[in-house]
TORKOL-4160 file (C-alpha; in steps of 0.2 Angstrom, whole numbers, padded with zeros to 4 digits, m for minus):
204
<pt num="1" X="m0046" Y="0079" Z="0098"/>
<pt num="2" X="m0029" Y="0077" Z="0089"/>
<pt num="3" X="m0022" Y="0060" Z="0087"/>
<pt num="4" X="m0004" Y="0059" Z="0081"/>
<pt num="5" X="0005" Y="0044" Z="0072"/>
<pt num="6" X="0024" Y="0043" Z="0068"/>
<pt num="7" X="0034" Y="0029" Z="0061"/>
<pt num="8" X="0053" Y="0025" Z="0058"/>
<pt num="9" X="0058" Y="0012" Z="0046"/>
<pt num="10" X="0073" Y="0005" Z="0056"/>
<pt num="11" X="0074" Y="m0001" Z="0074"/>
<pt num="12" X="0093" Y="m0001" Z="0075"/>
<pt num="13" X="0094" Y="0017" Z="0082"/>
<pt num="14" X="0099" Y="0025" Z="0065"/>
<pt num="15" X="0082" Y="0033" Z="0064"/>
<pt num="16" X="0073" Y="0041" Z="0079"/>
<pt num="17" X="0056" Y="0048" Z="0083"/>
<pt num="18" X="0062" Y="0065" Z="0090"/>
<pt num="19" X="0059" Y="0075" Z="0075"/>
<pt num="20" X="0042" Y="0068" Z="0072"/>
<pt num="21" X="0037" Y="0069" Z="0090"/>
<pt num="22" X="0043" Y="0087" Z="0091"/>
<pt num="23" X="0033" Y="0092" Z="0076"/>
<pt num="24" X="0017" Y="0083" Z="0082"/>
<pt num="25" X="0018" Y="0092" Z="0099"/>
<pt num="26" X="0020" Y="0109" Z="0091"/>
<pt num="27" X="0005" Y="0105" Z="0081"/>
<pt num="28" X="m0005" Y="0103" Z="0097"/>
<pt num="29" X="m0005" Y="0084" Z="0099"/>
<pt num="30" X="m0004" Y="0079" Z="0117"/>
<pt num="31" X="0010" Y="0066" Z="0120"/>
<pt num="32" X="m0003" Y="0054" Z="0127"/>
<pt num="33" X="m0012" Y="0054" Z="0111"/>
<pt num="34" X="0004" Y="0049" Z="0100"/>
<pt num="35" X="0005" Y="0032" Z="0093"/>
<pt num="36" X="0021" Y="0025" Z="0084"/>
<pt num="37" X="0028" Y="0010" Z="0074"/>
<pt num="38" X="0046" Y="0004" Z="0071"/>
<pt num="39" X="0043" Y="m0005" Z="0054"/>
<pt num="40" X="0045" Y="m0003" Z="0036"/>
<pt num="41" X="0031" Y="0007" Z="0027"/>
<pt num="42" X="0028" Y="m0009" Z="0016"/>
<pt num="43" X="0023" Y="m0020" Z="0031"/>
<pt num="44" X="0005" Y="m0024" Z="0034"/>
<pt num="45" X="0008" Y="m0027" Z="0053"/>
<pt num="46" X="0009" Y="m0010" Z="0061"/>
<pt num="47" X="0001" Y="m0011" Z="0078"/>
<pt num="48" X="0004" Y="0007" Z="0082"/>
<pt num="49" X="m0006" Y="0013" Z="0066"/>
<pt num="50" X="m0020" Y="0001" Z="0070"/>
<pt num="51" X="m0021" Y="0007" Z="0088"/>
<pt num="52" X="m0021" Y="0025" Z="0081"/>
<pt num="53" X="m0035" Y="0022" Z="0069"/>
<pt num="54" X="m0046" Y="0013" Z="0082"/>
<pt num="55" X="m0043" Y="0028" Z="0094"/>
<pt num="56" X="m0050" Y="0041" Z="0082"/>
<pt num="57" X="m0068" Y="0047" Z="0084"/>
<pt num="58" X="m0080" Y="0058" Z="0074"/>
<pt num="59" X="m0073" Y="0076" Z="0073"/>
<pt num="60" X="m0055" Y="0070" Z="0078"/>
<pt num="61" X="m0040" Y="0073" Z="0067"/>
<pt num="62" X="m0026" Y="0061" Z="0063"/>
<pt num="63" X="m0010" Y="0071" Z="0062"/>
<pt num="64" X="0006" Y="0064" Z="0053"/>
<pt num="65" X="0023" Y="0072" Z="0050"/>
<pt num="66" X="0024" Y="0067" Z="0032"/>
<pt num="67" X="0013" Y="0056" Z="0020"/>
<pt num="68" X="0026" Y="0043" Z="0019"/>
<pt num="69" X="0024" Y="0039" Z="0037"/>
<pt num="70" X="0006" Y="0034" Z="0035"/>
<pt num="71" X="0003" Y="0024" Z="0019"/>
<pt num="72" X="0012" Y="0009" Z="0011"/>
<pt num="73" X="0008" Y="0016" Z="m0006"/>
<pt num="74" X="m0003" Y="0029" Z="m0014"/>
<pt num="75" X="m0018" Y="0017" Z="m0015"/>
<pt num="76" X="m0017" Y="0012" Z="0003"/>
<pt num="77" X="m0016" Y="0030" Z="0008"/>
<pt num="78" X="m0031" Y="0035" Z="m0001"/>
<pt num="79" X="m0041" Y="0020" Z="0006"/>
<pt num="80" X="m0036" Y="0026" Z="0024"/>
<pt num="81" X="m0042" Y="0043" Z="0021"/>
<pt num="82" X="m0058" Y="0038" Z="0013"/>
<pt num="83" X="m0061" Y="0027" Z="0028"/>
<pt num="84" X="m0057" Y="0042" Z="0039"/>
<pt num="85" X="m0069" Y="0053" Z="0030"/>
<pt num="86" X="m0083" Y="0040" Z="0031"/>
<pt num="87" X="m0080" Y="0041" Z="0050"/>
<pt num="88" X="m0080" Y="0060" Z="0050"/>
<pt num="89" X="m0062" Y="0060" Z="0055"/>
<pt num="90" X="m0049" Y="0073" Z="0047"/>
<pt num="91" X="m0031" Y="0070" Z="0041"/>
<pt num="92" X="m0018" Y="0084" Z="0043"/>
<pt num="93" X="0000" Y="0082" Z="0036"/>
<pt num="94" X="0013" Y="0094" Z="0044"/>
<pt num="95" X="0027" Y="0094" Z="0031"/>
<pt num="96" X="0034" Y="0087" Z="0015"/>
<pt num="97" X="0025" Y="0085" Z="m0002"/>
<pt num="98" X="0008" Y="0082" Z="0007"/>
<pt num="99" X="0009" Y="0097" Z="0018"/>
<pt num="100" X="m0005" Y="0105" Z="0009"/>
<pt num="101" X="m0017" Y="0091" Z="0014"/>
<pt num="102" X="m0029" Y="0095" Z="0028"/>
<pt num="103" X="m0045" Y="0087" Z="0025"/>
<pt num="104" X="m0054" Y="0097" Z="0038"/>
<pt num="105" X="m0052" Y="0112" Z="0026"/>
<pt num="106" X="m0060" Y="0114" Z="0009"/>
<pt num="107" X="m0043" Y="0117" Z="0001"/>
<pt num="108" X="m0035" Y="0102" Z="0009"/>
<pt num="109" X="m0049" Y="0091" Z="0003"/>
<pt num="110" X="m0046" Y="0098" Z="m0015"/>
<pt num="111" X="m0028" Y="0093" Z="m0014"/>
<pt num="112" X="m0032" Y="0076" Z="m0008"/>
<pt num="113" X="m0044" Y="0074" Z="m0022"/>
<pt num="114" X="m0030" Y="0075" Z="m0034"/>
<pt num="115" X="m0020" Y="0062" Z="m0024"/>
<pt num="116" X="m0036" Y="0050" Z="m0025"/>
<pt num="117" X="m0037" Y="0053" Z="m0044"/>
<pt num="118" X="m0018" Y="0049" Z="m0046"/>
<pt num="119" X="m0021" Y="0033" Z="m0037"/>
<pt num="120" X="m0036" Y="0028" Z="m0048"/>
<pt num="121" X="m0025" Y="0032" Z="m0063"/>
<pt num="122" X="m0011" Y="0021" Z="m0056"/>
<pt num="123" X="m0024" Y="0007" Z="m0054"/>
<pt num="124" X="m0030" Y="0008" Z="m0072"/>
<pt num="125" X="m0012" Y="0008" Z="m0078"/>
<pt num="126" X="m0008" Y="m0008" Z="m0069"/>
<pt num="127" X="m0024" Y="m0016" Z="m0075"/>
<pt num="128" X="m0020" Y="m0011" Z="m0093"/>
<pt num="129" X="m0002" Y="m0018" Z="m0092"/>
<pt num="130" X="m0008" Y="m0034" Z="m0084"/>
<pt num="131" X="m0021" Y="m0037" Z="m0099"/>
<pt num="132" X="m0008" Y="m0033" Z="m0112"/>
<pt num="133" X="0005" Y="m0045" Z="m0103"/>
<pt num="134" X="m0008" Y="m0059" Z="m0103"/>
<pt num="135" X="m0013" Y="m0056" Z="m0121"/>
<pt num="136" X="0005" Y="m0058" Z="m0126"/>
<pt num="137" X="0007" Y="m0074" Z="m0116"/>
<pt num="138" X="m0009" Y="m0080" Z="m0124"/>
<pt num="139" X="m0002" Y="m0076" Z="m0141"/>
<pt num="140" X="0014" Y="m0086" Z="m0138"/>
<pt num="141" X="0003" Y="m0101" Z="m0133"/>
<pt num="142" X="0007" Y="m0118" Z="m0126"/>
<pt num="143" X="0010" Y="m0133" Z="m0137"/>
<pt num="144" X="0005" Y="m0147" Z="m0125"/>
<pt num="145" X="0016" Y="m0157" Z="m0113"/>
<pt num="146" X="0018" Y="m0152" Z="m0095"/>
<pt num="147" X="0014" Y="m0134" Z="m0090"/>
<pt num="148" X="0029" Y="m0122" Z="m0091"/>
<pt num="149" X="0037" Y="m0118" Z="m0075"/>
<pt num="150" X="0036" Y="m0100" Z="m0067"/>
<pt num="151" X="0048" Y="m0088" Z="m0075"/>
<pt num="152" X="0053" Y="m0070" Z="m0069"/>
<pt num="153" X="0041" Y="m0062" Z="m0083"/>
<pt num="154" X="0027" Y="m0073" Z="m0078"/>
<pt num="155" X="0030" Y="m0070" Z="m0060"/>
<pt num="156" X="0029" Y="m0051" Z="m0062"/>
<pt num="157" X="0012" Y="m0053" Z="m0072"/>
<pt num="158" X="0006" Y="m0064" Z="m0058"/>
<pt num="159" X="0010" Y="m0051" Z="m0045"/>
<pt num="160" X="0001" Y="m0037" Z="m0054"/>
<pt num="161" X="m0014" Y="m0048" Z="m0058"/>
<pt num="162" X="m0016" Y="m0055" Z="m0040"/>
<pt num="163" X="m0017" Y="m0037" Z="m0034"/>
<pt num="164" X="m0033" Y="m0034" Z="m0044"/>
<pt num="165" X="m0049" Y="m0040" Z="m0035"/>
<pt num="166" X="m0057" Y="m0045" Z="m0052"/>
<pt num="167" X="m0043" Y="m0057" Z="m0056"/>
<pt num="168" X="m0050" Y="m0075" Z="m0058"/>
<pt num="169" X="m0036" Y="m0087" Z="m0052"/>
<pt num="170" X="m0040" Y="m0101" Z="m0063"/>
<pt num="171" X="m0041" Y="m0091" Z="m0078"/>
<pt num="172" X="m0024" Y="m0083" Z="m0074"/>
<pt num="173" X="m0016" Y="m0099" Z="m0071"/>
<pt num="174" X="m0022" Y="m0105" Z="m0088"/>
<pt num="175" X="m0016" Y="m0089" Z="m0097"/>
<pt num="176" X="0001" Y="m0091" Z="m0089"/>
<pt num="177" X="0002" Y="m0110" Z="m0092"/>
<pt num="178" X="0005" Y="m0114" Z="m0073"/>
<pt num="179" X="m0004" Y="m0124" Z="m0060"/>
<pt num="180" X="m0012" Y="m0116" Z="m0044"/>
<pt num="181" X="0001" Y="m0124" Z="m0034"/>
<pt num="182" X="0015" Y="m0116" Z="m0044"/>
<pt num="183" X="0006" Y="m0099" Z="m0043"/>
<pt num="184" X="0004" Y="m0099" Z="m0024"/>
<pt num="185" X="0021" Y="m0106" Z="m0021"/>
<pt num="186" X="0028" Y="m0090" Z="m0028"/>
<pt num="187" X="0014" Y="m0077" Z="m0025"/>
<pt num="188" X="0002" Y="m0074" Z="m0011"/>
<pt num="189" X="m0017" Y="m0071" Z="m0014"/>
<pt num="190" X="m0014" Y="m0052" Z="m0013"/>
<pt num="191" X="0001" Y="m0052" Z="m0025"/>
<pt num="192" X="0015" Y="m0052" Z="m0012"/>
<pt num="193" X="0031" Y="m0062" Z="m0016"/>
<pt num="194" X="0034" Y="m0078" Z="m0007"/>
<pt num="195" X="0050" Y="m0087" Z="m0004"/>
<pt num="196" X="0051" Y="m0096" Z="m0021"/>
<pt num="197" X="0046" Y="m0079" Z="m0029"/>
<pt num="198" X="0060" Y="m0070" Z="m0021"/>
<pt num="199" X="0072" Y="m0083" Z="m0025"/>
<pt num="200" X="0067" Y="m0083" Z="m0043"/>
<pt num="201" X="0068" Y="m0064" Z="m0045"/>
<pt num="202" X="0085" Y="m0064" Z="m0036"/>
<pt num="203" X="0092" Y="m0077" Z="m0049"/>
<pt num="204" X="0095" Y="m0089" Z="m0035"/>
């Protein structure tokens, strides 16, 4: 069975589903098997995508118009496809830069393998930059007194570090010279900006 998913990033009417819906139907997806969201690609709460993923069964194929309709970023996209592969579900992209991806074919799997390799490369780069930034902060040191407050530079390091599963929060706070309360006031456990962090980076 073919399951379709489509997303538009605005709900004010400036973007509509028509183009995506037409492309999915031409690809053979039945209207009853199409799921949709009106949300930014960066948002985690996408009930339409959650429902589409739950509806998929072994030997089904998830069909999307473009890659950017599916994943928040490259790593998220790779994780989705790895999960689909583990469930014996395929992914087919109809247009855009990912149009060669059809994991139900050998050639499509090869193309997606390149995307997966790029995601791993991106992860290593982030990890390397985080280690370099922490080493720089450690070299500058702290000469007693109250911990330094959060700065924009520290916040960016914290965001990158908190996105890494191997990060030890206590050690990160020690390296940056801040308290856990200060860290979590600005950044979530997954490295997402909170209200104080947004205010700091905006210069407010």
